[in-house]
Backbone as XML, in Angstrom:
<?xml version="1.0"?>
<chain id="A" units="angstrom">
  <residue number="1" name="UNK">
    <atom name="N" x="-10.828" y="-15.773" z="0.514"/>
    <atom name="CA" x="-10.647" y="-14.882" z="1.637"/>
    <atom name="C" x="-9.867" y="-15.642" z="2.704"/>
  </residue>
  <residue number="2" name="UNK">
    <atom name="N" x="-8.878" y="-14.970" z="3.283"/>
    <atom name="CA" x="-8.109" y="-15.604" z="4.341"/>
    <atom name="C" x="-7.762" y="-14.576" z="5.411"/>
  </residue>
  <residue number="3" name="UNK">
    <atom name="N" x="-7.449" y="-15.080" z="6.583"/>
    <atom name="CA" x="-7.104" y="-14.222" z="7.712"/>
    <atom name="C" x="-5.603" y="-14.177" z="7.896"/>
  </residue>
  <residue number="4" name="UNK">
    <atom name="N" x="-5.155" y="-13.077" z="8.460"/>
    <atom name="CA" x="-3.754" y="-12.955" z="8.843"/>
    <atom name="C" x="-3.703" y="-12.274" z="10.199"/>
  </residue>
  <residue number="5" name="UNK">
    <atom name="N" x="-2.562" y="-12.337" z="10.817"/>
    <atom name="CA" x="-2.401" y="-11.682" z="12.110"/>
    <atom name="C" x="-2.484" y="-10.171" z="11.973"/>
  </residue>
  <residue number="6" name="UNK">
    <atom name="N" x="-2.985" y="-9.510" z="12.985"/>
    <atom name="CA" x="-3.113" y="-8.060" z="12.944"/>
    <atom name="C" x="-1.784" y="-7.344" z="12.919"/>
  </residue>
  <residue number="7" name="UNK">
    <atom name="N" x="-0.713" y="-8.034" z="13.299"/>
    <atom name="CA" x="0.604" y="-7.420" z="13.326"/>
    <atom name="C" x="1.345" y="-7.575" z="11.995"/>
  </residue>
  <residue number="8" name="UNK">
    <atom name="N" x="0.738" y="-8.229" z="11.028"/>
    <atom name="CA" x="1.376" y="-8.492" z="9.737"/>
    <atom name="C" x="1.176" y="-7.323" z="8.784"/>
  </residue>
  <residue number="9" name="UNK">
    <atom name="N" x="2.151" y="-7.137" z="7.893"/>
    <atom name="CA" x="2.042" y="-6.091" z="6.875"/>
    <atom name="C" x="1.058" y="-6.552" z="5.800"/>
  </residue>
  <residue number="10" name="UNK">
    <atom name="N" x="0.394" y="-5.619" z="5.163"/>
    <atom name="CA" x="-0.641" y="-5.954" z="4.186"/>
    <atom name="C" x="-0.105" y="-6.547" z="2.888"/>
  </residue>
  <residue number="11" name="UNK">
    <atom name="N" x="1.040" y="-6.073" z="2.410"/>
    <atom name="CA" x="1.514" y="-6.460" z="1.084"/>
    <atom name="C" x="1.738" y="-7.970" z="0.930"/>
  </residue>
  <residue number="12" name="UNK">
    <atom name="N" x="2.453" y="-8.653" z="1.831"/>
    <atom name="CA" x="2.616" y="-10.105" z="1.636"/>
    <atom name="C" x="1.286" y="-10.848" z="1.657"/>
  </residue>
  <residue number="13" name="UNK">
    <atom name="N" x="0.358" y="-10.401" z="2.487"/>
    <atom name="CA" x="-0.966" y="-11.037" z="2.534"/>
    <atom name="C" x="-1.732" y="-10.755" z="1.248"/>
  </residue>
  <residue number="14" name="UNK">
    <atom name="N" x="-1.580" y="-9.565" z="0.714"/>
    <atom name="CA" x="-2.228" y="-9.226" z="-0.554"/>
    <atom name="C" x="-1.705" y="-10.084" z="-1.697"/>
  </residue>
  <residue number="15" name="UNK">
    <atom name="N" x="-0.392" y="-10.334" z="-1.679"/>
    <atom name="CA" x="0.180" y="-11.202" z="-2.719"/>
    <atom name="C" x="-0.373" y="-12.623" z="-2.616"/>
  </residue>
  <residue number="16" name="UNK">
    <atom name="N" x="-0.600" y="-13.106" z="-1.396"/>
    <atom name="CA" x="-1.213" y="-14.429" z="-1.231"/>
    <atom name="C" x="-2.602" y="-14.448" z="-1.867"/>
  </residue>
  <residue number="17" name="UNK">
    <atom name="N" x="-3.351" y="-13.368" z="-1.676"/>
    <atom name="CA" x="-4.696" y="-13.289" z="-2.261"/>
    <atom name="C" x="-4.632" y="-13.252" z="-3.782"/>
  </residue>
  <residue number="18" name="UNK">
    <atom name="N" x="-3.686" y="-12.482" z="-4.326"/>
    <atom name="CA" x="-3.541" y="-12.401" z="-5.781"/>
    <atom name="C" x="-3.184" y="-13.776" z="-6.340"/>
  </residue>
  <residue number="19" name="UNK">
    <atom name="N" x="-2.278" y="-14.482" z="-5.663"/>
    <atom name="CA" x="-1.906" y="-15.826" z="-6.107"/>
    <atom name="C" x="-3.087" y="-16.783" z="-6.027"/>
  </residue>
  <residue number="20" name="UNK">
    <atom name="N" x="-3.904" y="-16.652" z="-4.980"/>
    <atom name="CA" x="-5.062" y="-17.533" z="-4.817"/>
    <atom name="C" x="-6.083" y="-17.307" z="-5.933"/>
  </residue>
  <residue number="21" name="UNK">
    <atom name="N" x="-6.281" y="-16.067" z="-6.314"/>
    <atom name="CA" x="-7.229" y="-15.744" z="-7.391"/>
    <atom name="C" x="-6.640" y="-16.170" z="-8.727"/>
  </residue>
  <residue number="22" name="UNK">
    <atom name="N" x="-5.338" y="-15.963" z="-8.886"/>
    <atom name="CA" x="-4.658" y="-16.349" z="-10.123"/>
    <atom name="C" x="-5.264" y="-15.683" z="-11.345"/>
  </residue>
  <residue number="23" name="UNK">
    <atom name="N" x="-5.484" y="-16.470" z="-12.371"/>
    <atom name="CA" x="-6.027" y="-15.939" z="-13.620"/>
    <atom name="C" x="-7.543" y="-16.132" z="-13.729"/>
  </residue>
  <residue number="24" name="UNK">
    <atom name="N" x="-8.185" y="-16.504" z="-12.612"/>
    <atom name="CA" x="-9.631" y="-16.735" z="-12.642"/>
    <atom name="C" x="-10.405" y="-15.509" z="-13.119"/>
  </residue>
  <residue number="25" name="UNK">
    <atom name="N" x="-9.929" y="-14.328" z="-12.775"/>
    <atom name="CA" x="-10.619" y="-13.089" z="-13.159"/>
    <atom name="C" x="-9.695" y="-12.240" z="-14.015"/>
  </residue>
  <residue number="26" name="UNK">
    <atom name="N" x="-9.040" y="-12.870" z="-14.939"/>
    <atom name="CA" x="-8.079" y="-12.190" z="-15.802"/>
    <atom name="C" x="-8.727" y="-10.998" z="-16.490"/>
  </residue>
  <residue number="27" name="UNK">
    <atom name="N" x="-8.011" y="-9.889" z="-16.528"/>
    <atom name="CA" x="-8.507" y="-8.675" z="-17.159"/>
    <atom name="C" x="-9.203" y="-7.730" z="-16.205"/>
  </residue>
  <residue number="28" name="UNK">
    <atom name="N" x="-9.528" y="-8.200" z="-15.011"/>
    <atom name="CA" x="-10.181" y="-7.340" z="-14.016"/>
    <atom name="C" x="-9.113" y="-6.482" z="-13.348"/>
  </residue>
  <residue number="29" name="UNK">
    <atom name="N" x="-9.297" y="-5.166" z="-13.336"/>
    <atom name="CA" x="-8.298" y="-4.315" z="-12.681"/>
    <atom name="C" x="-8.288" y="-4.527" z="-11.168"/>
  </residue>
  <residue number="30" name="UNK">
    <atom name="N" x="-7.107" y="-4.447" z="-10.572"/>
    <atom name="CA" x="-6.966" y="-4.556" z="-9.125"/>
    <atom name="C" x="-6.787" y="-3.162" z="-8.550"/>
  </residue>
  <residue number="31" name="UNK">
    <atom name="N" x="-7.753" y="-2.711" z="-7.787"/>
    <atom name="CA" x="-7.691" y="-1.403" z="-7.157"/>
    <atom name="C" x="-7.064" y="-1.577" z="-5.785"/>
  </residue>
  <residue number="32" name="UNK">
    <atom name="N" x="-5.864" y="-1.042" z="-5.607"/>
    <atom name="CA" x="-5.117" y="-1.259" z="-4.372"/>
    <atom name="C" x="-4.693" y="0.083" z="-3.780"/>
  </residue>
  <residue number="33" name="UNK">
    <atom name="N" x="-4.564" y="0.124" z="-2.448"/>
    <atom name="CA" x="-4.058" y="1.345" z="-1.850"/>
    <atom name="C" x="-2.531" y="1.297" z="-1.803"/>
  </residue>
  <residue number="34" name="UNK">
    <atom name="N" x="-1.940" y="2.342" z="-1.282"/>
    <atom name="CA" x="-0.489" y="2.469" z="-1.339"/>
    <atom name="C" x="0.277" y="1.393" z="-0.570"/>
  </residue>
  <residue number="35" name="UNK">
    <atom name="N" x="-0.375" y="0.676" z="0.322"/>
    <atom name="CA" x="0.302" y="-0.412" z="1.035"/>
    <atom name="C" x="0.733" y="-1.515" z="0.064"/>
  </residue>
  <residue number="36" name="UNK">
    <atom name="N" x="0.102" y="-1.568" z="-1.107"/>
    <atom name="CA" x="0.376" y="-2.614" z="-2.088"/>
    <atom name="C" x="1.139" y="-2.092" z="-3.301"/>
  </residue>
  <residue number="37" name="UNK">
    <atom name="N" x="1.757" y="-0.931" z="-3.196"/>
    <atom name="CA" x="2.352" y="-0.331" z="-4.374"/>
    <atom name="C" x="3.743" y="-0.849" z="-4.691"/>
  </residue>
  <residue number="38" name="UNK">
    <atom name="N" x="4.246" y="-1.798" z="-3.952"/>
    <atom name="CA" x="5.572" y="-2.357" z="-4.221"/>
    <atom name="C" x="5.656" y="-3.044" z="-5.571"/>
  </residue>
  <residue number="39" name="UNK">
    <atom name="N" x="6.850" y="-3.074" z="-6.116"/>
    <atom name="CA" x="7.067" y="-3.664" z="-7.435"/>
    <atom name="C" x="6.682" y="-5.143" z="-7.462"/>
  </residue>
  <residue number="40" name="UNK">
    <atom name="N" x="6.966" y="-5.862" z="-6.376"/>
    <atom name="CA" x="6.640" y="-7.295" z="-6.307"/>
    <atom name="C" x="5.141" y="-7.533" z="-6.480"/>
  </residue>
  <residue number="41" name="UNK">
    <atom name="N" x="4.348" y="-6.747" z="-5.789"/>
    <atom name="CA" x="2.892" y="-6.907" z="-5.838"/>
    <atom name="C" x="2.348" y="-6.516" z="-7.201"/>
  </residue>
  <residue number="42" name="UNK">
    <atom name="N" x="2.819" y="-5.405" z="-7.740"/>
    <atom name="CA" x="2.328" y="-4.969" z="-9.052"/>
    <atom name="C" x="2.730" y="-5.956" z="-10.140"/>
  </residue>
  <residue number="43" name="UNK">
    <atom name="N" x="3.940" y="-6.486" z="-10.060"/>
    <atom name="CA" x="4.398" y="-7.473" z="-11.058"/>
    <atom name="C" x="3.546" y="-8.740" z="-10.990"/>
  </residue>
  <residue number="44" name="UNK">
    <atom name="N" x="3.267" y="-9.214" z="-9.773"/>
    <atom name="CA" x="2.436" y="-10.409" z="-9.611"/>
    <atom name="C" x="1.041" y="-10.190" z="-10.202"/>
  </residue>
  <residue number="45" name="UNK">
    <atom name="N" x="0.493" y="-9.008" z="-9.991"/>
    <atom name="CA" x="-0.828" y="-8.693" z="-10.557"/>
    <atom name="C" x="-0.780" y="-8.759" z="-12.083"/>
  </residue>
  <residue number="46" name="UNK">
    <atom name="N" x="0.243" y="-8.151" z="-12.674"/>
    <atom name="CA" x="0.368" y="-8.177" z="-14.139"/>
    <atom name="C" x="0.572" y="-9.604" z="-14.656"/>
  </residue>
  <residue number="47" name="UNK">
    <atom name="N" x="1.374" y="-10.403" z="-13.946"/>
    <atom name="CA" x="1.613" y="-11.792" z="-14.362"/>
    <atom name="C" x="0.328" y="-12.611" z="-14.356"/>
  </residue>
  <residue number="48" name="UNK">
    <atom name="N" x="-0.614" y="-12.239" z="-13.509"/>
    <atom name="CA" x="-1.891" y="-12.953" z="-13.437"/>
    <atom name="C" x="-2.974" y="-12.308" z="-14.294"/>
  </residue>
  <residue number="49" name="UNK">
    <atom name="N" x="-2.574" y="-11.382" z="-15.160"/>
    <atom name="CA" x="-3.509" y="-10.807" z="-16.119"/>
    <atom name="C" x="-4.367" y="-9.675" z="-15.595"/>
  </residue>
  <residue number="50" name="UNK">
    <atom name="N" x="-3.924" y="-9.013" z="-14.529"/>
    <atom name="CA" x="-4.675" y="-7.905" z="-13.955"/>
    <atom name="C" x="-3.930" y="-6.595" z="-14.169"/>
  </residue>
  <residue number="51" name="UNK">
    <atom name="N" x="-4.682" y="-5.533" z="-14.263"/>
    <atom name="CA" x="-4.084" y="-4.202" z="-14.334"/>
    <atom name="C" x="-4.010" y="-3.652" z="-12.909"/>
  </residue>
  <residue number="52" name="UNK">
    <atom name="N" x="-2.785" y="-3.480" z="-12.356"/>
    <atom name="CA" x="-2.690" y="-2.932" z="-11.004"/>
    <atom name="C" x="-2.951" y="-1.430" z="-11.012"/>
  </residue>
  <residue number="53" name="UNK">
    <atom name="N" x="-3.968" y="-1.017" z="-10.305"/>
    <atom name="CA" x="-4.296" y="0.405" z="-10.219"/>
    <atom name="C" x="-4.002" y="0.841" z="-8.796"/>
  </residue>
  <residue number="54" name="UNK">
    <atom name="N" x="-2.837" y="1.452" z="-8.647"/>
    <atom name="CA" x="-2.366" y="1.864" z="-7.332"/>
    <atom name="C" x="-1.508" y="3.108" z="-7.503"/>
  </residue>
  <residue number="55" name="UNK">
    <atom name="N" x="-1.758" y="4.134" z="-6.697"/>
    <atom name="CA" x="-0.922" y="5.328" z="-6.812"/>
    <atom name="C" x="0.446" y="5.086" z="-6.187"/>
  </residue>
  <residue number="56" name="UNK">
    <atom name="N" x="1.494" y="5.686" z="-6.757"/>
    <atom name="CA" x="2.815" y="5.542" z="-6.155"/>
    <atom name="C" x="2.907" y="6.366" z="-4.869"/>
  </residue>
  <residue number="57" name="UNK">
    <atom name="N" x="3.755" y="5.918" z="-3.959"/>
    <atom name="CA" x="3.991" y="6.705" z="-2.750"/>
    <atom name="C" x="4.643" y="8.024" z="-3.144"/>
  </residue>
  <residue number="58" name="UNK">
    <atom name="N" x="4.447" y="9.030" z="-2.335"/>
    <atom name="CA" x="4.932" y="10.365" z="-2.674"/>
    <atom name="C" x="6.454" y="10.449" z="-2.723"/>
  </residue>
  <residue number="59" name="UNK">
    <atom name="N" x="7.163" y="9.554" z="-2.046"/>
    <atom name="CA" x="8.616" y="9.619" z="-2.042"/>
    <atom name="C" x="9.264" y="8.736" z="-3.118"/>
  </residue>
  <residue number="60" name="UNK">
    <atom name="N" x="8.488" y="8.195" z="-4.036"/>
    <atom name="CA" x="9.009" y="7.380" z="-5.138"/>
    <atom name="C" x="9.861" y="8.242" z="-6.058"/>
  </residue>
  <residue number="61" name="UNK">
    <atom name="N" x="11.023" y="7.721" z="-6.450"/>
    <atom name="CA" x="11.869" y="8.471" z="-7.387"/>
    <atom name="C" x="11.439" y="8.237" z="-8.833"/>
  </residue>
  <residue number="62" name="UNK">
    <atom name="N" x="10.745" y="7.129" z="-9.074"/>
    <atom name="CA" x="10.275" y="6.808" z="-10.426"/>
    <atom name="C" x="8.770" y="6.530" z="-10.420"/>
  </residue>
  <residue number="63" name="UNK">
    <atom name="N" x="7.947" y="7.549" z="-10.145"/>
    <atom name="CA" x="6.494" y="7.319" z="-10.076"/>
    <atom name="C" x="5.925" y="6.927" z="-11.438"/>
  </residue>
  <residue number="64" name="UNK">
    <atom name="N" x="4.809" y="6.221" z="-11.434"/>
    <atom name="CA" x="4.143" y="5.785" z="-12.650"/>
    <atom name="C" x="2.776" y="6.445" z="-12.744"/>
  </residue>
  <residue number="65" name="UNK">
    <atom name="N" x="2.216" y="6.368" z="-13.912"/>
    <atom name="CA" x="0.869" y="6.889" z="-14.120"/>
    <atom name="C" x="-0.121" y="5.763" z="-13.813"/>
  </residue>
  <residue number="66" name="UNK">
    <atom name="N" x="-1.290" y="6.144" z="-13.303"/>
    <atom name="CA" x="-2.340" y="5.170" z="-13.017"/>
    <atom name="C" x="-3.672" y="5.823" z="-13.356"/>
  </residue>
  <residue number="67" name="UNK">
    <atom name="N" x="-4.675" y="5.005" z="-13.578"/>
    <atom name="CA" x="-5.999" y="5.490" z="-13.963"/>
    <atom name="C" x="-6.718" y="6.050" z="-12.725"/>
  </residue>
  <residue number="68" name="UNK">
    <atom name="N" x="-6.730" y="7.357" z="-12.611"/>
    <atom name="CA" x="-7.309" y="8.004" z="-11.421"/>
    <atom name="C" x="-8.819" y="7.815" z="-11.340"/>
  </residue>
  <residue number="69" name="UNK">
    <atom name="N" x="-9.479" y="7.735" z="-12.472"/>
    <atom name="CA" x="-10.935" y="7.539" z="-12.467"/>
    <atom name="C" x="-11.288" y="6.147" z="-11.946"/>
  </residue>
  <residue number="70" name="UNK">
    <atom name="N" x="-10.547" y="5.130" z="-12.381"/>
    <atom name="CA" x="-10.791" y="3.781" z="-11.864"/>
    <atom name="C" x="-10.449" y="3.715" z="-10.380"/>
  </residue>
  <residue number="71" name="UNK">
    <atom name="N" x="-9.372" y="4.396" z="-9.984"/>
    <atom name="CA" x="-8.936" y="4.354" z="-8.586"/>
    <atom name="C" x="-9.997" y="4.938" z="-7.659"/>
  </residue>
  <residue number="72" name="UNK">
    <atom name="N" x="-10.740" y="5.908" z="-8.133"/>
    <atom name="CA" x="-11.796" y="6.519" z="-7.314"/>
    <atom name="C" x="-12.863" y="5.501" z="-6.926"/>
  </residue>
  <residue number="73" name="UNK">
    <atom name="N" x="-13.016" y="4.444" z="-7.699"/>
    <atom name="CA" x="-14.030" y="3.422" z="-7.405"/>
    <atom name="C" x="-13.625" y="2.532" z="-6.234"/>
  </residue>
  <residue number="74" name="UNK">
    <atom name="N" x="-12.400" y="2.667" z="-5.756"/>
    <atom name="CA" x="-11.942" y="1.884" z="-4.607"/>
    <atom name="C" x="-12.755" y="2.202" z="-3.360"/>
  </residue>
  <residue number="75" name="UNK">
    <atom name="N" x="-13.390" y="3.358" z="-3.349"/>
    <atom name="CA" x="-14.194" y="3.751" z="-2.180"/>
    <atom name="C" x="-15.347" y="2.782" z="-1.925"/>
  </residue>
  <residue number="76" name="UNK">
    <atom name="N" x="-15.787" y="2.065" z="-2.957"/>
    <atom name="CA" x="-16.857" y="1.082" z="-2.774"/>
    <atom name="C" x="-16.391" y="-0.007" z="-1.803"/>
  </residue>
  <residue number="77" name="UNK">
    <atom name="N" x="-15.158" y="-0.460" z="-1.977"/>
    <atom name="CA" x="-14.593" y="-1.480" z="-1.093"/>
    <atom name="C" x="-14.423" y="-0.914" z="0.309"/>
  </residue>
  <residue number="78" name="UNK">
    <atom name="N" x="-13.912" y="0.302" z="0.401"/>
    <atom name="CA" x="-13.713" y="0.926" z="1.712"/>
    <atom name="C" x="-15.045" y="1.091" z="2.453"/>
  </residue>
  <residue number="79" name="UNK">
    <atom name="N" x="-16.093" y="1.452" z="1.723"/>
    <atom name="CA" x="-17.404" y="1.588" z="2.361"/>
    <atom name="C" x="-17.927" y="0.239" z="2.847"/>
  </residue>
  <residue number="80" name="UNK">
    <atom name="N" x="-17.637" y="-0.840" z="2.090"/>
    <atom name="CA" x="-18.052" y="-2.172" z="2.520"/>
    <atom name="C" x="-17.359" y="-2.540" z="3.837"/>
  </residue>
  <residue number="81" name="UNK">
    <atom name="N" x="-16.064" y="-2.267" z="3.940"/>
    <atom name="CA" x="-15.352" y="-2.549" z="5.193"/>
    <atom name="C" x="-15.921" y="-1.726" z="6.340"/>
  </residue>
  <residue number="82" name="UNK">
    <atom name="N" x="-16.303" y="-0.491" z="6.068"/>
    <atom name="CA" x="-16.912" y="0.335" z="7.114"/>
    <atom name="C" x="-18.224" y="-0.288" z="7.576"/>
  </residue>
  <residue number="83" name="UNK">
    <atom name="N" x="-19.007" y="-0.777" z="6.633"/>
    <atom name="CA" x="-20.290" y="-1.399" z="6.996"/>
    <atom name="C" x="-20.080" y="-2.693" z="7.776"/>
  </residue>
  <residue number="84" name="UNK">
    <atom name="N" x="-19.094" y="-3.462" z="7.389"/>
    <atom name="CA" x="-18.798" y="-4.716" z="8.103"/>
    <atom name="C" x="-18.362" y="-4.413" z="9.526"/>
  </residue>
  <residue number="85" name="UNK">
    <atom name="N" x="-17.575" y="-3.366" z="9.710"/>
    <atom name="CA" x="-17.111" y="-3.018" z="11.054"/>
    <atom name="C" x="-18.237" y="-2.486" z="11.923"/>
  </residue>
  <residue number="86" name="UNK">
    <atom name="N" x="-19.393" y="-2.225" z="11.330"/>
    <atom name="CA" x="-20.572" y="-1.854" z="12.094"/>
    <atom name="C" x="-21.087" y="-3.012" z="12.941"/>
  </residue>
  <residue number="87" name="UNK">
    <atom name="N" x="-20.682" y="-4.218" z="12.583"/>
    <atom name="CA" x="-21.020" y="-5.386" z="13.380"/>
    <atom name="C" x="-19.958" y="-5.505" z="14.469"/>
  </residue>
  <residue number="88" name="UNK">
    <atom name="N" x="-20.336" y="-5.230" z="15.684"/>
    <atom name="CA" x="-19.382" y="-5.158" z="16.792"/>
    <atom name="C" x="-18.544" y="-6.426" z="16.921"/>
  </residue>
  <residue number="89" name="UNK">
    <atom name="N" x="-19.182" y="-7.549" z="16.672"/>
    <atom name="CA" x="-18.491" y="-8.834" z="16.809"/>
    <atom name="C" x="-17.341" y="-8.950" z="15.801"/>
  </residue>
  <residue number="90" name="UNK">
    <atom name="N" x="-17.487" y="-8.338" z="14.627"/>
    <atom name="CA" x="-16.418" y="-8.348" z="13.632"/>
    <atom name="C" x="-15.339" y="-7.348" z="14.024"/>
  </residue>
  <residue number="91" name="UNK">
    <atom name="N" x="-15.762" y="-6.178" z="14.405"/>
    <atom name="CA" x="-14.832" y="-5.090" z="14.713"/>
    <atom name="C" x="-13.912" y="-5.439" z="15.884"/>
  </residue>
  <residue number="92" name="UNK">
    <atom name="N" x="-14.450" y="-6.057" z="16.914"/>
    <atom name="CA" x="-13.662" y="-6.347" z="18.112"/>
    <atom name="C" x="-13.082" y="-7.750" z="18.115"/>
  </residue>
  <residue number="93" name="UNK">
    <atom name="N" x="-13.497" y="-8.578" z="17.163"/>
    <atom name="CA" x="-13.016" y="-9.953" z="17.019"/>
    <atom name="C" x="-13.142" y="-10.745" z="18.316"/>
  </residue>
  <residue number="94" name="UNK">
    <atom name="N" x="-14.373" y="-10.896" z="18.767"/>
    <atom name="CA" x="-14.656" y="-11.658" z="19.982"/>
    <atom name="C" x="-14.383" y="-13.152" z="19.821"/>
  </residue>
  <residue number="95" name="UNK">
    <atom name="N" x="-14.571" y="-13.668" z="18.610"/>
    <atom name="CA" x="-14.449" y="-15.114" z="18.397"/>
    <atom name="C" x="-13.023" y="-15.582" z="18.614"/>
  </residue>
  <residue number="96" name="UNK">
    <atom name="N" x="-12.883" y="-16.719" z="19.257"/>
    <atom name="CA" x="-11.559" y="-17.254" z="19.561"/>
    <atom name="C" x="-10.943" y="-18.013" z="18.385"/>
  </residue>
  <residue number="97" name="UNK">
    <atom name="N" x="-11.784" y="-18.595" z="17.543"/>
    <atom name="CA" x="-11.250" y="-19.367" z="16.419"/>
    <atom name="C" x="-11.492" y="-18.640" z="15.106"/>
  </residue>
  <residue number="98" name="UNK">
    <atom name="N" x="-10.581" y="-18.865" z="14.162"/>
    <atom name="CA" x="-10.707" y="-18.255" z="12.839"/>
    <atom name="C" x="-11.976" y="-18.722" z="12.136"/>
  </residue>
  <residue number="99" name="UNK">
    <atom name="N" x="-12.336" y="-19.975" z="12.326"/>
    <atom name="CA" x="-13.523" y="-20.531" z="11.666"/>
    <atom name="C" x="-14.778" y="-19.775" z="12.101"/>
  </residue>
  <residue number="100" name="UNK">
    <atom name="N" x="-14.923" y="-19.553" z="13.391"/>
    <atom name="CA" x="-16.104" y="-18.842" z="13.893"/>
    <atom name="C" x="-16.102" y="-17.378" z="13.451"/>
  </residue>
  <residue number="101" name="UNK">
    <atom name="N" x="-14.934" y="-16.759" z="13.463"/>
    <atom name="CA" x="-14.844" y="-15.371" z="13.023"/>
    <atom name="C" x="-15.256" y="-15.245" z="11.558"/>
  </residue>
  <residue number="102" name="UNK">
    <atom name="N" x="-14.707" y="-16.115" z="10.700"/>
    <atom name="CA" x="-15.039" y="-16.058" z="9.279"/>
    <atom name="C" x="-16.504" y="-16.390" z="9.038"/>
  </residue>
  <residue number="103" name="UNK">
    <atom name="N" x="-17.067" y="-17.277" z="9.844"/>
    <atom name="CA" x="-18.495" y="-17.588" z="9.711"/>
    <atom name="C" x="-19.324" y="-16.343" z="10.003"/>
  </residue>
  <residue number="104" name="UNK">
    <atom name="N" x="-18.944" y="-15.588" z="11.024"/>
    <atom name="CA" x="-19.715" y="-14.391" z="11.327"/>
    <atom name="C" x="-19.474" y="-13.298" z="10.288"/>
  </residue>
  <residue number="105" name="UNK">
    <atom name="N" x="-18.278" y="-13.225" z="9.726"/>
    <atom name="CA" x="-18.030" y="-12.257" z="8.644"/>
    <atom name="C" x="-18.950" y="-12.573" z="7.470"/>
  </residue>
  <residue number="106" name="UNK">
    <atom name="N" x="-19.071" y="-13.839" z="7.131"/>
    <atom name="CA" x="-19.979" y="-14.232" z="6.043"/>
    <atom name="C" x="-21.427" y="-13.893" z="6.395"/>
  </residue>
  <residue number="107" name="UNK">
    <atom name="N" x="-21.801" y="-14.113" z="7.644"/>
    <atom name="CA" x="-23.142" y="-13.754" z="8.100"/>
    <atom name="C" x="-23.357" y="-12.242" z="7.954"/>
  </residue>
  <residue number="108" name="UNK">
    <atom name="N" x="-22.358" y="-11.466" z="8.320"/>
    <atom name="CA" x="-22.461" y="-9.999" z="8.194"/>
    <atom name="C" x="-22.633" y="-9.602" z="6.727"/>
  </residue>
  <residue number="109" name="UNK">
    <atom name="N" x="-21.890" y="-10.253" z="5.826"/>
    <atom name="CA" x="-22.047" y="-9.960" z="4.403"/>
    <atom name="C" x="-23.474" y="-10.270" z="3.940"/>
  </residue>
  <residue number="110" name="UNK">
    <atom name="N" x="-24.019" y="-11.367" z="4.411"/>
    <atom name="CA" x="-25.389" y="-11.736" z="4.036"/>
    <atom name="C" x="-26.375" y="-10.687" z="4.547"/>
  </residue>
  <residue number="111" name="UNK">
    <atom name="N" x="-26.203" y="-10.247" z="5.795"/>
    <atom name="CA" x="-27.088" y="-9.236" z="6.362"/>
    <atom name="C" x="-27.013" y="-7.919" z="5.582"/>
  </residue>
  <residue number="112" name="UNK">
    <atom name="N" x="-25.807" y="-7.536" z="5.188"/>
    <atom name="CA" x="-25.632" y="-6.312" z="4.381"/>
    <atom name="C" x="-26.321" y="-6.483" z="3.032"/>
  </residue>
  <residue number="113" name="UNK">
    <atom name="N" x="-26.140" y="-7.645" z="2.420"/>
    <atom name="CA" x="-26.735" y="-7.881" z="1.111"/>
    <atom name="C" x="-28.259" y="-7.882" z="1.175"/>
  </residue>
  <residue number="114" name="UNK">
    <atom name="N" x="-28.824" y="-8.425" z="2.280"/>
    <atom name="CA" x="-30.274" y="-8.488" z="2.393"/>
    <atom name="C" x="-30.895" y="-7.112" z="2.629"/>
  </residue>
  <residue number="115" name="UNK">
    <atom name="N" x="-30.144" y="-6.223" z="3.254"/>
    <atom name="CA" x="-30.678" y="-4.868" z="3.475"/>
    <atom name="C" x="-30.552" y="-4.115" z="2.208"/>
  </residue>
</chain>
């Protein structure tokens, strides 16, 4: 897990995460939203042994097929982010340093897991 600036686009940061994971979880499908539907990101996922499950943008001239049933499971991740944002300190990012912010994010994950 790593932080990026709020003004940064998601796709380059997502590619950093895919590279960091590498082939450690080979065969695990990657459920991504349309921000990650670029060819570069999907190719990197395939090169690392993952099946990219991402719907094409509506204005694509060459749309692809994707597993809609698997894509529906992405809501689990979205719900986790919603629960994490329930912690005001995470949502508003009060912490001045990345280390303290990430420490509290981990604390929030522990609190969610314990409930």
